C-alpha positions, 0 to 999 in steps of 0.5 A: 217652863222654869230653868234654874240658873245659879249666879255662876251658871249658864243655861243653854237651849240647844236646838237643831238650828240655833242655840241660846245661852242664858245667865244672870246679870248679877245686878251688874251694869253694862255699857251699850254703844250705838252709833250716836250714844253710849247708854249705861244699862243698870240691871237687877240681880234677877235680870238676864243676859240672853245670847243667841247663835245660829249655830249648834254644838260645843264650839258654839256653846263655848263662843256663847259662854265667852260672849257672856263672860266678856260682858258680865265679868270683863265689862266689855261693851255691848255694841249695836250696829246701825240697821243695814250694816254689812257686819250684821250678817256675819255676827256669830253671837248676839245679845240682849240684857234685861228682865225680858227678852222676846226672840224673833227670826224676823229682825236684823241681828245686832241692830236693836238697842232696845234690849228686849228683842233678840234675833234667834233661829226659827225654832225659838221664834216668838219665845220669851225669856223672863228673869226671876229669882231662881233663874229664867222662865221660858214662855212660848217655846215648843221644845221640839228636839231641843236640849237644856244644858246647865253648866258653870260659867 
C-alpha cells in the first residue's frame, strides 16, 4: 500500500491499540545519542521518520507530531536507552529514522540504535515502512480497523 506524503505533511496510521506517524526527513541529518557514543545519521530526502505510540486518539497524534517536529525542525537528538533501562516502559513515543523500518511488538521500546526496527503495537507487528519519492510504501499491514490520516506537520 502506498501513502502519499508531501515534505510538509505527516501521515498517521491510527489503529485500535496504537498509532504510527510517518514524515519525510527532507534529507536532514540527525544526532543519535547512545550510552557510549554520538552518531550522526545522514538521510536522503526520501527517507522517513517513523514514530510509534501505544496510545490512540487526538492527544497521541499531537504528541507524535511534536516528537517528529522536535527531531526534524528543531534538531533535538534521538536518544537510545540501554537495554533494561527503567524508563523504557514509560516512553510515550519511540522513533526510527531511515529508508526502511520494521515494526515489532517483541522488542524493548527505545533501546535499538540500529534505526531499522521500531517497537509497535501488535496490530502493526511485522509491518515494514519504506520511504519512496512520493511518501511511504507499507508492506505486511493487515489494515484491520485502522484509519489513515494525512495532515500538515
